[in-house]
Structures are given as C-alpha cells and as structure tokens.
N, CA, C, O and the ligand as a Tripos MOL2 file, in Angstrom:
@<TRIPOS>MOLECULE
protein
  253   251    64     0     0
PROTEIN
NO_CHARGES

@<TRIPOS>ATOM
      1 N          74.1720  103.4610  128.5110 N.3       1 MET1
      2 CA         73.6540  104.2960  129.6630 C.3       1 MET1
      3 C          73.5370  105.7240  129.0820 C.2       1 MET1
      4 O          74.4590  106.3840  128.6030 O.2       1 MET1
      5 N          72.1920  106.0970  129.2120 N.am      2 SER2
      6 CA         71.9020  107.5280  128.9190 C.3       2 SER2
      7 C          71.5610  108.2050  129.8560 C.2       2 SER2
      8 O          70.5320  107.9290  130.4740 O.2       2 SER2
      9 N          72.3310  109.2390  130.1800 N.am      3 ALA3
     10 CA         72.1020  110.0710  131.5800 C.3       3 ALA3
     11 C          71.4650  111.3380  131.1830 C.2       3 ALA3
     12 O          71.6250  112.3510  131.8640 O.2       3 ALA3
     13 N          70.6480  111.3280  129.9580 N.am      4 GLU4
     14 CA         70.1380  112.5840  129.7630 C.3       4 GLU4
     15 C          68.8570  112.7240  130.5820 C.2       4 GLU4
     16 O          68.1020  111.7840  130.8320 O.2       4 GLU4
     17 N          68.6650  114.1300  131.0200 N.am      5 PRO5
     18 CA         67.5370  114.2280  131.9550 C.3       5 PRO5
     19 C          66.3650  114.3560  131.1050 C.2       5 PRO5
     20 O          66.3440  114.9370  130.0200 O.2       5 PRO5
     21 N          65.1930  113.6540  131.7920 N.am      6 VAL6
     22 CA         63.9720  113.9420  131.0680 C.3       6 VAL6
     23 C          63.3960  115.2960  130.8880 C.2       6 VAL6
     24 O          62.5630  115.5230  130.0110 O.2       6 VAL6
     25 N          63.8620  116.2550  131.7630 N.am      7 SER7
     26 CA         63.2180  117.5150  131.8850 C.3       7 SER7
     27 C          63.7970  118.5200  130.8210 C.2       7 SER7
     28 O          63.6270  119.7380  130.8890 O.2       7 SER7
     29 N          64.5050  117.8700  129.8200 N.am      8 ILE8
     30 CA         65.3640  118.6690  129.1260 C.3       8 ILE8
     31 C          64.4690  119.3730  128.0210 C.2       8 ILE8
     32 O          64.8800  120.2630  127.2770 O.2       8 ILE8
     33 N          63.3100  118.8980  128.0220 N.am      9 LYS9
     34 CA         62.3270  119.4930  127.1810 C.3       9 LYS9
     35 C          61.4050  120.6110  127.7310 C.2       9 LYS9
     36 O          60.8720  121.5300  127.1100 O.2       9 LYS9
     37 N          61.3500  120.3150  129.0100 N.am     10 ALA10
     38 CA         60.4020  121.2500  129.8690 C.3      10 ALA10
     39 C          61.3990  122.4160  130.4310 C.2      10 ALA10
     40 O          62.1060  122.2560  131.4260 O.2      10 ALA10
     41 N          61.3620  123.4240  129.7720 N.am     11 ARG11
     42 CA         61.9910  124.5340  130.4210 C.3      11 ARG11
     43 C          61.1470  125.0790  131.7220 C.2      11 ARG11
     44 O          59.9320  125.1650  131.9000 O.2      11 ARG11
     45 N          62.2050  125.3950  132.5180 N.am     12 PRO12
     46 CA         61.7810  126.0100  133.8880 C.3      12 PRO12
     47 C          61.2590  127.4690  133.7190 C.2      12 PRO12
     48 O          61.6610  128.2220  132.8320 O.2      12 PRO12
     49 N          60.4010  127.7700  134.5780 N.am     13 CYS13
     50 CA         59.5960  129.1420  134.6030 C.3      13 CYS13
     51 C          60.7910  130.1700  134.5740 C.2      13 CYS13
     52 O          61.6970  129.9290  135.3720 O.2      13 CYS13
     53 N          60.9040  131.1100  133.8950 N.am     14 PRO14
     54 CA         62.0560  132.3920  133.7720 C.3      14 PRO14
     55 C          61.9960  133.0700  135.1080 C.2      14 PRO14
     56 O          62.9640  133.6490  135.6000 O.2      14 PRO14
     57 N          60.9080  132.9800  135.6290 N.am     15 LEU15
     58 CA         60.5880  133.8470  136.9520 C.3      15 LEU15
     59 C          60.9300  133.1670  138.1150 C.2      15 LEU15
     60 O          61.8340  133.6510  138.7960 O.2      15 LEU15
     61 N          60.3760  132.1210  138.4850 N.am     16 CYS16
     62 CA         60.4240  131.3640  139.5840 C.3      16 CYS16
     63 C          61.2130  130.0160  139.5860 C.2      16 CYS16
     64 O          61.5090  129.4370  140.6310 O.2      16 CYS16
     65 N          61.5330  129.5560  138.3340 N.am     17 GLY17
     66 CA         62.3130  128.3510  138.2700 C.3      17 GLY17
     67 C          61.3640  127.0260  138.3610 C.2      17 GLY17
     68 O          61.7520  125.8850  138.1140 O.2      17 GLY17
     69 N          60.1430  127.3680  138.7310 N.am     18 LYS18
     70 CA         59.3400  125.9400  138.5780 C.3      18 LYS18
     71 C          59.0990  125.3670  137.1310 C.2      18 LYS18
     72 O          59.4410  126.0750  136.1840 O.2      18 LYS18
     73 N          58.6100  124.3050  136.9250 N.am     19 SER19
     74 CA         58.4570  123.5960  135.6990 C.3      19 SER19
     75 C          57.3560  124.2970  135.0140 C.2      19 SER19
     76 O          56.3630  124.7180  135.6080 O.2      19 SER19
     77 N          57.5870  124.4260  133.5810 N.am     20 ALA20
     78 CA         56.3820  125.3640  133.0580 C.3      20 ALA20
     79 C          55.3720  124.7370  132.6950 C.2      20 ALA20
     80 O          55.5710  123.6460  132.1590 O.2      20 ALA20
     81 N          54.0290  125.1960  132.8590 N.am     21 VAL21
     82 CA         52.9880  124.5960  132.2800 C.3      21 VAL21
     83 C          52.5910  125.0040  130.6690 C.2      21 VAL21
     84 O          52.7340  126.1310  130.1960 O.2      21 VAL21
     85 N          52.1340  123.9840  130.0460 N.am     22 HIS22
     86 CA         51.9090  124.1700  128.6070 C.3      22 HIS22
     87 C          51.0890  125.3490  128.4420 C.2      22 HIS22
     88 O          51.4380  126.1000  127.5310 O.2      22 HIS22
     89 N          50.0540  125.6830  129.1350 N.am     23 ASP23
     90 CA         49.1950  126.6950  128.7890 C.3      23 ASP23
     91 C          49.6450  128.0000  129.0620 C.2      23 ASP23
     92 O          49.0280  129.0020  128.7010 O.2      23 ASP23
     93 N          50.7760  128.0170  129.7320 N.am     24 PHE24
     94 CA         51.2390  129.4730  130.0450 C.3      24 PHE24
     95 C          52.8100  129.3250  129.8310 C.2      24 PHE24
     96 O          53.6410  129.8600  130.5650 O.2      24 PHE24
     97 N          53.0720  128.6200  128.8560 N.am     25 ARG25
     98 CA         54.4810  128.8360  128.4180 C.3      25 ARG25
     99 C          55.0180  130.1570  127.9610 C.2      25 ARG25
    100 O          54.3970  130.8980  127.1980 O.2      25 ARG25
    101 N          56.2380  130.4270  128.4770 N.am     26 PRO26
    102 CA         57.2710  129.4610  129.0550 C.3      26 PRO26
    103 C          57.2110  129.7020  130.5010 C.2      26 PRO26
    104 O          58.2260  129.5400  131.1790 O.2      26 PRO26
    105 N          56.0030  130.1120  131.0750 N.am     27 PHE27
    106 CA         55.9540  130.1880  132.5950 C.3      27 PHE27
    107 C          55.1650  129.1110  133.1980 C.2      27 PHE27
    108 O          54.5400  128.3380  132.4710 O.2      27 PHE27
    109 N          55.1480  129.0090  134.4190 N.am     28 CYS28
    110 CA         54.5020  127.9260  135.2120 C.3      28 CYS28
    111 C          53.1320  128.2510  135.5840 C.2      28 CYS28
    112 O          52.4130  127.3630  136.0420 O.2      28 CYS28
    113 N          52.7210  129.3900  135.4380 N.am     29 SER29
    114 CA         51.3070  129.7420  135.9020 C.3      29 SER29
    115 C          51.0080  131.1480  135.3910 C.2      29 SER29
    116 O          51.9200  131.8640  134.9760 O.2      29 SER29
    117 N          49.7160  131.5540  135.4210 N.am     30 ARG30
    118 CA         49.2110  132.6420  134.9440 C.3      30 ARG30
    119 C          49.7590  133.7670  135.7230 C.2      30 ARG30
    120 O          49.9610  134.8740  135.2240 O.2      30 ARG30
    121 N          50.0100  133.4530  137.0170 N.am     31 GLY31
    122 CA         50.6000  134.6290  138.0070 C.3      31 GLY31
    123 C          51.9800  134.8650  137.4140 C.2      31 GLY31
    124 O          52.4120  136.0180  137.3890 O.2      31 GLY31
    125 N          52.5500  134.0730  137.0360 N.am     32 CYS32
    126 CA         54.1860  134.6200  136.5330 C.3      32 CYS32
    127 C          53.9760  135.1370  135.1230 C.2      32 CYS32
    128 O          54.7370  136.0300  134.7500 O.2      32 CYS32
    129 N          53.0930  134.7180  134.3350 N.am     33 ARG33
    130 CA         53.0050  135.2460  132.9370 C.3      33 ARG33
    131 C          52.4570  136.7000  133.0910 C.2      33 ARG33
    132 O          52.9020  137.5630  132.3340 O.2      33 ARG33
    133 N          51.6180  136.9870  133.9270 N.am     34 ASP34
    134 CA         51.2650  138.3780  134.3210 C.3      34 ASP34
    135 C          52.1730  139.2060  134.6840 C.2      34 ASP34
    136 O          52.3070  140.3350  134.2100 O.2      34 ASP34
    137 N          53.0550  138.5690  135.7890 N.am     35 ARG35
    138 CA         54.0150  139.4630  136.2200 C.3      35 ARG35
    139 C          54.8960  139.9570  135.2440 C.2      35 ARG35
    140 O          55.1700  141.1560  135.1890 O.2      35 ARG35
    141 N          55.4720  138.9270  134.2830 N.am     36 ASP36
    142 CA         56.1940  139.3140  133.2440 C.3      36 ASP36
    143 C          55.7460  140.4040  132.5660 C.2      36 ASP36
    144 O          56.4460  141.3860  132.3210 O.2      36 ASP36
    145 N          54.2580  140.2300  132.1580 N.am     37 LEU37
    146 CA         53.7860  141.2740  131.2010 C.3      37 LEU37
    147 C          53.7200  142.6600  131.9170 C.2      37 LEU37
    148 O          53.9190  143.7020  131.2910 O.2      37 LEU37
    149 N          53.4540  142.6390  133.1600 N.am     38 ASN38
    150 CA         53.5500  143.8950  133.9450 C.3      38 ASN38
    151 C          55.0020  144.3510  133.7790 C.2      38 ASN38
    152 O          55.1890  145.5260  133.4630 O.2      38 ASN38
    153 N          56.0260  143.5520  133.9560 N.am     39 GLY39
    154 CA         57.1830  144.1420  133.8170 C.3      39 GLY39
    155 C          57.5960  144.8510  132.7720 C.2      39 GLY39
    156 O          58.2090  145.9150  132.8580 O.2      39 GLY39
    157 N          57.2190  144.1860  131.5560 N.am     40 TRP40
    158 CA         57.2030  144.7960  130.2140 C.3      40 TRP40
    159 C          56.7400  146.0850  130.1900 C.2      40 TRP40
    160 O          57.4520  147.0220  129.8290 O.2      40 TRP40
    161 N          55.4980  146.2180  130.5780 N.am     41 PHE41
    162 CA         54.5660  147.6200  130.8280 C.3      41 PHE41
    163 C          55.3060  148.3880  131.5550 C.2      41 PHE41
    164 O          55.5430  149.5110  131.1110 O.2      41 PHE41
    165 N          55.7790  148.0530  132.6550 N.am     42 ASP42
    166 CA         56.3170  148.9110  133.6520 C.3      42 ASP42
    167 C          57.7830  149.8590  133.0630 C.2      42 ASP42
    168 O          58.0540  151.0400  133.2820 O.2      42 ASP42
    169 N          58.5490  148.8230  132.2570 N.am     43 GLU43
    170 CA         59.6080  149.3400  131.4810 C.3      43 GLU43
    171 C          59.1980  150.3020  130.3040 C.2      43 GLU43
    172 O          59.8760  151.2810  129.9900 O.2      43 GLU43
    173 N          58.1390  149.9710  129.7400 N.am     44 ASP44
    174 CA         57.4560  150.6470  128.5810 C.3      44 ASP44
    175 C          57.2150  152.2490  129.0540 C.2      44 ASP44
    176 O          57.6620  153.2780  128.5470 O.2      44 ASP44
    177 N          56.4430  152.0830  130.0800 N.am     45 TYR45
    178 CA         55.7510  153.4550  130.5510 C.3      45 TYR45
    179 C          56.9680  154.3950  131.1630 C.2      45 TYR45
    180 O          56.8720  155.6200  131.2320 O.2      45 TYR45
    181 N          58.2550  153.5650  131.6460 N.am     46 ARG46
    182 CA         59.1770  154.3710  132.3110 C.3      46 ARG46
    183 C          60.1500  155.0230  131.2960 C.2      46 ARG46
    184 O          61.2240  154.4620  131.0830 O.2      46 ARG46
    185 N          59.8620  156.0760  130.7140 N.am     47 ILE47
    186 CA         60.5560  157.0380  129.8370 C.3      47 ILE47
    187 C          61.3320  158.0980  130.4610 C.2      47 ILE47
    188 O          60.8490  159.1860  130.7770 O.2      47 ILE47
    189 N          62.7700  157.6970  130.6640 N.am     48 PRO48
    190 CA         63.5600  158.7010  131.4840 C.3      48 PRO48
    191 C          63.5770  160.2030  130.6830 C.2      48 PRO48
    192 O          63.8620  160.2400  129.4860 O.2      48 PRO48
    193 N          63.2900  161.2750  131.3450 N.am     49 VAL49
    194 CA         63.3240  162.5550  130.7940 C.3      49 VAL49
    195 C          64.4720  163.2830  131.0370 C.2      49 VAL49
    196 O          64.4360  163.6760  132.2030 O.2      49 VAL49
    197 N          65.4130  163.6200  130.5030 N.am     50 PRO50
    198 CA         66.4980  164.1590  130.7640 C.3      50 PRO50
    199 C          66.1640  165.7370  131.3620 C.2      50 PRO50
    200 O          65.2860  166.3940  130.8040 O.2      50 PRO50
    201 N          66.7930  166.2090  132.3370 N.am     51 PRO51
    202 CA         66.4060  167.5400  132.8780 C.3      51 PRO51
    203 C          66.7710  168.7080  131.8260 C.2      51 PRO51
    204 O          67.7420  168.6490  131.0720 O.2      51 PRO51
    205 N          65.9120  169.7090  131.8790 N.am     52 GLY52
    206 CA         65.9920  170.6310  130.7470 C.3      52 GLY52
    207 C          65.5950  170.3770  129.5550 C.2      52 GLY52
    208 O          65.8460  171.2190  128.6930 O.2      52 GLY52
    209 N          64.8990  169.1990  129.2010 N.am     53 ALA53
    210 CA         64.3570  168.6930  127.9180 C.3      53 ALA53
    211 C          63.3490  169.7280  127.4480 C.2      53 ALA53
    212 O          63.4070  170.1680  126.3000 O.2      53 ALA53
    213 N          62.3820  170.1430  128.3600 N.am     54 ASP54
    214 CA         61.5070  171.2040  128.0720 C.3      54 ASP54
    215 C          61.6620  172.5420  127.8830 C.2      54 ASP54
    216 O          60.8360  173.3860  127.5360 O.2      54 ASP54
    217 N          63.1900  172.6670  128.2380 N.am     55 GLU55
    218 CA         63.5020  174.0510  127.8110 C.3      55 GLU55
    219 C          64.2160  174.0820  126.7100 C.2      55 GLU55
    220 O          64.6080  173.0150  126.2370 O.2      55 GLU55
    221 N          64.5430  175.3810  126.0500 N.am     56 GLY56
    222 CA         65.3850  175.5380  124.8770 C.3      56 GLY56
    223 C          64.2430  175.6010  123.5920 C.2      56 GLY56
    224 O          63.9840  176.6080  122.9330 O.2      56 GLY56
    225 N          63.7560  174.5070  123.4590 N.am     57 ASP57
    226 CA         62.7400  174.5530  122.0640 C.3      57 ASP57
    227 C          61.3540  174.7270  122.8080 C.2      57 ASP57
    228 O          60.7670  173.8720  123.4720 O.2      57 ASP57
    229 N          60.9870  175.9530  122.5630 N.am     58 ASP58
    230 CA         59.5360  176.2880  123.0780 C.3      58 ASP58
    231 C          58.8490  176.9450  122.0840 C.2      58 ASP58
    232 O          58.9390  178.1490  122.3200 O.2      58 ASP58
    233 N          58.2170  176.7470  121.1060 N.am     59 PRO59
    234 CA         57.4800  177.2100  119.9890 C.3      59 PRO59
    235 C          56.5450  178.2090  120.6240 C.2      59 PRO59
    236 O          56.4070  179.3190  120.1100 O.2      59 PRO59
    237 N          55.8580  177.8420  121.7870 N.am     60 GLU60
    238 CA         54.8280  178.5410  122.2190 C.3      60 GLU60
    239 C          55.3280  179.8430  123.2200 C.2      60 GLU60
    240 O          54.5740  180.7460  123.5820 O.2      60 GLU60
    241 N          56.5310  179.7470  123.5190 N.am     61 GLY61
    242 CA         56.9600  180.6270  124.4360 C.3      61 GLY61
    243 C          57.3500  181.9870  123.6670 C.2      61 GLY61
    244 O          57.3590  183.1030  124.1870 O.2      61 GLY61
    245 N          57.6840  181.6740  122.2810 N.am     62 THR62
    246 CA         58.1110  182.9090  121.5190 C.3      62 THR62
    247 C          56.9700  183.4780  120.7470 C.2      62 THR62
    248 O          56.4780  182.7300  119.9020 O.2      62 THR62
    249 N          56.4800  184.6310  120.8830 N.am     63 PRO63
    250 CA         55.2360  185.2800  120.2340 C.3      63 PRO63
    251 C          55.6060  185.3600  118.7730 C.2      63 PRO63
    252 O          54.8140  185.8390  117.9610 O.2      63 PRO63
    253 ZN         56.6840  130.6320  137.7280 Zn       64 ZN64
@<TRIPOS>BOND
     1     1     2 1
     2     2     3 1
     3     3     4 2
     4     3     5 am
     5     5     6 1
     6     6     7 1
     7     7     8 2
     8     7     9 am
     9     9    10 1
    10    10    11 1
    11    11    12 2
    12    11    13 am
    13    13    14 1
    14    14    15 1
    15    15    16 2
    16    15    17 am
    17    17    18 1
    18    18    19 1
    19    19    20 2
    20    19    21 am
    21    21    22 1
    22    22    23 1
    23    23    24 2
    24    23    25 am
    25    25    26 1
    26    26    27 1
    27    27    28 2
    28    27    29 am
    29    29    30 1
    30    30    31 1
    31    31    32 2
    32    31    33 am
    33    33    34 1
    34    34    35 1
    35    35    36 2
    36    35    37 am
    37    37    38 1
    38    38    39 1
    39    39    40 2
    40    39    41 am
    41    41    42 1
    42    42    43 1
    43    43    44 2
    44    43    45 am
    45    45    46 1
    46    46    47 1
    47    47    48 2
    48    47    49 am
    49    49    50 1
    50    50    51 1
    51    51    52 2
    52    51    53 am
    53    53    54 1
    54    54    55 1
    55    55    56 2
    56    55    57 am
    57    57    58 1
    58    58    59 1
    59    59    60 2
    60    59    61 am
    61    61    62 1
    62    62    63 1
    63    63    64 2
    64    63    65 am
    65    65    66 1
    66    66    67 1
    67    67    68 2
    68    67    69 am
    69    69    70 1
    70    70    71 1
    71    71    72 2
    72    71    73 am
    73    73    74 1
    74    74    75 1
    75    75    76 2
    76    75    77 am
    77    77    78 1
    78    78    79 1
    79    79    80 2
    80    79    81 am
    81    81    82 1
    82    82    83 1
    83    83    84 2
    84    83    85 am
    85    85    86 1
    86    86    87 1
    87    87    88 2
    88    87    89 am
    89    89    90 1
    90    90    91 1
    91    91    92 2
    92    91    93 am
    93    93    94 1
    94    94    95 1
    95    95    96 2
    96    95    97 am
    97    97    98 1
    98    98    99 1
    99    99   100 2
   100    99   101 am
   101   101   102 1
   102   102   103 1
   103   103   104 2
   104   103   105 am
   105   105   106 1
   106   106   107 1
   107   107   108 2
   108   107   109 am
   109   109   110 1
   110   110   111 1
   111   111   112 2
   112   111   113 am
   113   113   114 1
   114   114   115 1
   115   115   116 2
   116   115   117 am
   117   117   118 1
   118   118   119 1
   119   119   120 2
   120   119   121 am
   121   121   122 1
   122   122   123 1
   123   123   124 2
   124   123   125 am
   125   125   126 1
   126   126   127 1
   127   127   128 2
   128   127   129 am
   129   129   130 1
   130   130   131 1
   131   131   132 2
   132   131   133 am
   133   133   134 1
   134   134   135 1
   135   135   136 2
   136   135   137 am
   137   137   138 1
   138   138   139 1
   139   139   140 2
   140   139   141 am
   141   141   142 1
   142   142   143 1
   143   143   144 2
   144   143   145 am
   145   145   146 1
   146   146   147 1
   147   147   148 2
   148   147   149 am
   149   149   150 1
   150   150   151 1
   151   151   152 2
   152   151   153 am
   153   153   154 1
   154   154   155 1
   155   155   156 2
   156   155   157 am
   157   157   158 1
   158   158   159 1
   159   159   160 2
   160   159   161 am
   161   161   162 1
   162   162   163 1
   163   163   164 2
   164   163   165 am
   165   165   166 1
   166   166   167 1
   167   167   168 2
   168   167   169 am
   169   169   170 1
   170   170   171 1
   171   171   172 2
   172   171   173 am
   173   173   174 1
   174   174   175 1
   175   175   176 2
   176   175   177 am
   177   177   178 1
   178   178   179 1
   179   179   180 2
   180   179   181 am
   181   181   182 1
   182   182   183 1
   183   183   184 2
   184   183   185 am
   185   185   186 1
   186   186   187 1
   187   187   188 2
   188   187   189 am
   189   189   190 1
   190   190   191 1
   191   191   192 2
   192   191   193 am
   193   193   194 1
   194   194   195 1
   195   195   196 2
   196   195   197 am
   197   197   198 1
   198   198   199 1
   199   199   200 2
   200   199   201 am
   201   201   202 1
   202   202   203 1
   203   203   204 2
   204   203   205 am
   205   205   206 1
   206   206   207 1
   207   207   208 2
   208   207   209 am
   209   209   210 1
   210   210   211 1
   211   211   212 2
   212   211   213 am
   213   213   214 1
   214   214   215 1
   215   215   216 2
   216   215   217 am
   217   217   218 1
   218   218   219 1
   219   219   220 2
   220   219   221 am
   221   221   222 1
   222   222   223 1
   223   223   224 2
   224   223   225 am
   225   225   226 1
   226   226   227 1
   227   227   228 2
   228   227   229 am
   229   229   230 1
   230   230   231 1
   231   231   232 2
   232   231   233 am
   233   233   234 1
   234   234   235 1
   235   235   236 2
   236   235   237 am
   237   237   238 1
   238   238   239 1
   239   239   240 2
   240   239   241 am
   241   241   242 1
   242   242   243 1
   243   243   244 2
   244   243   245 am
   245   245   246 1
   246   246   247 1
   247   247   248 2
   248   247   249 am
   249   249   250 1
   250   250   251 1
   251   251   252 2
@<TRIPOS>SUBSTRUCTURE
     1 MET1         2 RESIDUE 1 A MET
     2 SER2         6 RESIDUE 1 A SER
     3 ALA3        10 RESIDUE 1 A ALA
     4 GLU4        14 RESIDUE 1 A GLU
     5 PRO5        18 RESIDUE 1 A PRO
     6 VAL6        22 RESIDUE 1 A VAL
     7 SER7        26 RESIDUE 1 A SER
     8 ILE8        30 RESIDUE 1 A ILE
     9 LYS9        34 RESIDUE 1 A LYS
    10 ALA10       38 RESIDUE 1 A ALA
    11 ARG11       42 RESIDUE 1 A ARG
    12 PRO12       46 RESIDUE 1 A PRO
    13 CYS13       50 RESIDUE 1 A CYS
    14 PRO14       54 RESIDUE 1 A PRO
    15 LEU15       58 RESIDUE 1 A LEU
    16 CYS16       62 RESIDUE 1 A CYS
    17 GLY17       66 RESIDUE 1 A GLY
    18 LYS18       70 RESIDUE 1 A LYS
    19 SER19       74 RESIDUE 1 A SER
    20 ALA20       78 RESIDUE 1 A ALA
    21 VAL21       82 RESIDUE 1 A VAL
    22 HIS22       86 RESIDUE 1 A HIS
    23 ASP23       90 RESIDUE 1 A ASP
    24 PHE24       94 RESIDUE 1 A PHE
    25 ARG25       98 RESIDUE 1 A ARG
    26 PRO26      102 RESIDUE 1 A PRO
    27 PHE27      106 RESIDUE 1 A PHE
    28 CYS28      110 RESIDUE 1 A CYS
    29 SER29      114 RESIDUE 1 A SER
    30 ARG30      118 RESIDUE 1 A ARG
    31 GLY31      122 RESIDUE 1 A GLY
    32 CYS32      126 RESIDUE 1 A CYS
    33 ARG33      130 RESIDUE 1 A ARG
    34 ASP34      134 RESIDUE 1 A ASP
    35 ARG35      138 RESIDUE 1 A ARG
    36 ASP36      142 RESIDUE 1 A ASP
    37 LEU37      146 RESIDUE 1 A LEU
    38 ASN38      150 RESIDUE 1 A ASN
    39 GLY39      154 RESIDUE 1 A GLY
    40 TRP40      158 RESIDUE 1 A TRP
    41 PHE41      162 RESIDUE 1 A PHE
    42 ASP42      166 RESIDUE 1 A ASP
    43 GLU43      170 RESIDUE 1 A GLU
    44 ASP44      174 RESIDUE 1 A ASP
    45 TYR45      178 RESIDUE 1 A TYR
    46 ARG46      182 RESIDUE 1 A ARG
    47 ILE47      186 RESIDUE 1 A ILE
    48 PRO48      190 RESIDUE 1 A PRO
    49 VAL49      194 RESIDUE 1 A VAL
    50 PRO50      198 RESIDUE 1 A PRO
    51 PRO51      202 RESIDUE 1 A PRO
    52 GLY52      206 RESIDUE 1 A GLY
    53 ALA53      210 RESIDUE 1 A ALA
    54 ASP54      214 RESIDUE 1 A ASP
    55 GLU55      218 RESIDUE 1 A GLU
    56 GLY56      222 RESIDUE 1 A GLY
    57 ASP57      226 RESIDUE 1 A ASP
    58 ASP58      230 RESIDUE 1 A ASP
    59 PRO59      234 RESIDUE 1 A PRO
    60 GLU60      238 RESIDUE 1 A GLU
    61 GLY61      242 RESIDUE 1 A GLY
    62 THR62      246 RESIDUE 1 A THR
    63 PRO63      250 RESIDUE 1 A PRO
    64 ZN64       253 GROUP 0 **** ****
C-alpha cells in the first residue's frame, strides 16, 4: 500500500495555494506571479529613512 500523494511534485501556489501551472511556476497563474513581482518591487522601493538623516552632514550648507 503506497499512500504517497500524487501531488507531491506539484507544489501549490505560494500566494493562493492553488496547484501551480508549469508556465508560471511556482505560481498558479500570471496574476499571482505578477502580484509576487509587484510585492518585491514594493519592498525594494520602500527604503526607510531615519528622521534627521538629512541633517548633520550637509556639504552644501557650509560655505
Ligand atoms: Zn496563485
């Protein structure tokens, strides 16, 4: 008796959990893949700037 699931090779989409499609691995569709890419870009562009970072070193401020 082999109780191994057949879907062991097909990983589910990390975003929605649906079975992934070969063309969009590891996602289930282009929508999920794009959403993941957008998420990455979002995090990339979100650079936290500590308050007061612009002050202190100001080469143009001192003549
Ligand atoms: Zn999905």
